[in-house]
N, C-alpha and C positions, 0 to 999 in steps of 0.2 A: 277554585272554578278555572276550568279551562276555557280562555276567551281568545277569539279570533278579534284582533283590533284592525284590522284591514279588510274589509269586504265590501266591495262596490255593489251598489243598486242601481240597475240600468233599466230602462223604459223608453217606449216611443209615444206614450200618452194615450195609448188606446185605452185606458180605463177612467181618464180625464185626471191622470197624474200631475200633468203639467212637464212629465219628461219628453225630451227628445234626442235625437241621434243624427248627427250628420255623417253620412257616408261617402266618401270620397273614393276616386276608382282605385288609390293605391292601398285604402285601408279594407278593401271589401274583402279580401282573402282572409286578413286576421281576423275581423270580426265575424266572419261566417266559421272559421275553426274555433273561436270562443264559444260560438253558442253550440256547436255540436259536441266542444269537449264538456261541457256541462250537462249534456243529456237532452238537448231541445233542438228541434228541427230547423233547417235555415230559414224556412218558411215563418218561424215566429218573429224574425226582426221586422215583417212587413205585417205580422198577425196581431193577437193578443199578447204582446211580449210583456207588458207590465205583470199581467196575472200569471203566465207562464213562468217569468223569470221568479217570481217571489214563492210561487208553490214549490218550485225546483228547488230553489235554496232553503226553503224550509225543510224539505224532504234531507237535503244533505246533511244539515244541521243536527236534525233530529236522529239520525243514523248514525252520527259520528260520535267521537269523542269530547267534542265541544260542550260547553253549556249554553253558550250565547256567542253572539257576533255582533262589532260595533258596525253598523250599516254606515254608508258615507252618503251623504248628499254632494251635489257639485254645482259649484257657483257658476255664473257667467264671467265673460273677460270685461274688464273695465280700465280706462286709461287711469294715468296718476291722478287726473282731475275728478274722476267720479263719474265719467260718462261711458255709457255703455257702447263696447266694441263689438257690435253686432257680427261683423265680418269673420270674427274669430270664435273659435270653441268646436268641440268635437262632439260634446255631450252635455246636456244639462239635467240636474235633478233638484226639483225644488227642496227646500228646508220642510215645508209641510208635509210633504209626501214621507220621507223618512222618519218624522215624528209621528204620523199617523199608522206607519207601519209597526213603529214600536209600541204604540199605544196598544195596539190589536195582537201583537205576538210579543210572548215574554222572552223568545230567543233572541231578539232584536234590541240592541242599543241604538240609540241615535247620535250621529255625530252631523253637525250641520257643516255648512259652508257657506261664509260671508265675506266678500271682498271689503277689507276695511277702508277703501277709499272712496265706497258709496256715501253718499250723503247721508242716508238714513242707517249706516252700518251700527252705530251705537244703539238706536232703538231696535234693529232688528236681533242684535246680540241679546238686549233684555227679553224680546218676545221670545228667542229660543230657549234662552236660559229658565223662564218660567214655564216653557212649554216642555221642560225634560230633557234639554240634550246634557248629554254627558261629555263630549268632544266636539273640536271643530277641526274640519279638514280643509287643506289649501294644497294647491299646486302652483307655486309661486311662479315657475318658469312657463305654465300653460295659461295660467290666469292673470299675467302681469301684474303680480303682487310683491312689491319690494320692502319684505318684512322689515328692512333696517331703517325705512322712512320714519324720521321723527314725528312726523304728523300723525302715526298710527300708535304712539305712546300710551294715549288714554284707552284706546281698545285693548291693547295687550293687558293694560294694569287692571281693567275690569275683568278679563279672563281670569287674570291669577286670583282676582280677589274671589271670584265665583269657583274658582278650584277647576276650571274647565281647560283640560290638556289642548294642546294643538299638534296634529298630527300632519306634519308638512312634508311633501315630496321633496325628496332630495336624490342626486344622482341623474342616470341617464333615463331617457323617456322616447318610445318610440311608438306609443299608441295613441296618444293625444297631440292635438297640435301644439305647436312650441311657438311662445310669443317671445319671450326673453330667457334664453338659454342660459346666461350667467346666473339667473335667480335659482338655479339647482344646487348652488354651492353652498353647505350647510352654514359657512361663516356668516351668510345673510340673515341668520335666526339668532345671532347673539342679541339683538335688542328685546326679542320677547321673554328671551332668557333673564335678561338681565331685569326685565319688568316683573320677575317672578313667575312666568308661565311655565309649566312643565311642557317641553318641547319633546316630541317624538319624530326622530328623522325616519320618514318613510325609505325603505329599501337601504336603509345606513349608508346612503351616498354613494351606493355601488355603482359600478359602469352597466348598461343594459346592451351596449354594442361596443364594436372594437373602437370606433372614432370617439367615442365620449370622453369628456373631460375626467380626469383621475380625481376625485374627492375623498375616497373612503379615508384616508391617512387624516384628513382635517376632521372627519366626523369622529373617528378614534380619539384623536387628541382632546376634542370638545367634549367627549362623553366621560373622558375621566377627569376633566376640568370641572365643569358643570354638574352640581348633583341631582339637578333638574332636567338634565338632557339624556335623552334615552333614543335607542334604534329599534326598528323591526325587521324582521328577516322576509318580509312580503317579496313574493317573487324570485327566491333564491332557487327554485327549482327550475330555473333557465339558464341557458349555456355560460353566459359572460357572468353574471352575478354570482353564481355558485362559487366562484373561485376564491372568494373572501370567508366561507363558510369557517374553515379552521380557525381564523383569527377571531371570529365571532362566538366560538365555542369556548376559547381559552379565558382562563382568569387574567385580568380582572374585567376584560371589557364583556364577558359573557353575562356578566350580572347587570348589564345595562341593555341587553336585547329583549324586545318583546315579540311574540308570536303575530304574525300577520301572513294570511294566503295571497292576497290582491285578487282574490276571486272576483271574475271569471277567468283572470289570466290562466292560460294552460298551464299545466303541473305535470312536468315529466321528471322521473327519476333516473334517466338515463346519465345525465351529466355528473350528478352525485356517484353512481355505478362507476363512471369512466374515470373519475378522479381519485377513487378509491375511498370514498367517504361512507359506502353502503357496501358491503357483499352481496354477492349474484342472489342468493337465496331470498334475500330481504328485498332487494330492488324487483326481483320478479314477483314476490308475493304481493307488494302493495303498489307497483306499476299495473298488475292486472285488477287491482280494486276499483269498481265503478263509482265510487264514491270520491270526487275530487278533494273534497274537504278533508275526508278522513285520510285519504292518500298523502296529502302534503302532511298533515299533523305527524303520520306513523314515519314519514320518509325523514322529517326534521328529527324527531325522537331518535331514529337510527343513526342520523349523522352527528348526534352529540348533543344537541340542544337539551338542557337540563328541564327538570320540572317547573323550576322558576320561570323560564321563558314563556310559559302557557298560562301563567296564572299572575306573573307581575303586575300587567295592567290595571288589575282590580284595585291596588292599591294607590295607583295615581287617578282614578276617577273621582268626580264629586261623591260626596255622602248618599245624595238621591240615589245614583245609579246602585251604590253596594246595597242600599235597603230593598232596590228593585231584585237584586239577585239573591237576596235571602229567600229561602223555601217558606211557602206561605202554610198558614195553618191546614188548609185543605190537602196540601201536598204533603205533609206531614201525616196526616190521616190515611192518605193513600200509600204511603211508604209502610206504613204501620200494618 
């Protein structure tokens, strides 16, 4: 089954979801571009964004080559003692919201987000496991999570025991507010790896901007050293990240890469064409395609990402997720 392992849920709380977005002046143009890029009017940012966003995402998934998408919650920012840092944070998506969406729609698999410094972090992890979470998502550099902190060992060990992978942001970041830039280094993920957690380095530690620190070579070394360490190709259809695509398509690193779109981050094939990764007819065909989820999928196939890239995440998920993905008896009757 083709799975997108990196799809953001975004909302403004209009449906009672508990989501929020903080729009700062310098971020408004990018947020407006993202909304328009996925087929919504800019007015949705201050309208019924919760409902409109989910409806549009379901439409794109159902009319794409994907079978499902892992949808991501987003935790708030806490300090090292577990106190809320309310002055930080660009967006918030509660765990309950993604768990609810996944119960309502078979196309969605829920990834929760928990800051391990929270006083009730272990209780929240247990609750989310019982609620059907298939993954955990964190942005260490934006959420102030020092994944190497020995105090979090029990948290990582419980995740490993439950078979819950960790999707952790690595590399450059220019969409969300950064709290600790150094936590974008994939080497900070060694403790959860050593605790037995399957870790997926979002963006494979690639640079997002010209001035970002270079971490990709560390990711590549770690991916070949640790059998439980993977990367995803999310947001590779933007200018700077696209430069590492050939290396990610080559053996043996190719066997450690998963498919992720980073939706709703804009998906442009121009960079792949200008770098010679796809030819002109292929670029023109898919760049004009109205479905950004399908556009990203097809461009990455054309770049050289093999079939395993799009299905590999299934074997990393807990058994509950695998069962959920199996066709039901009613599906079999309809197919017959």
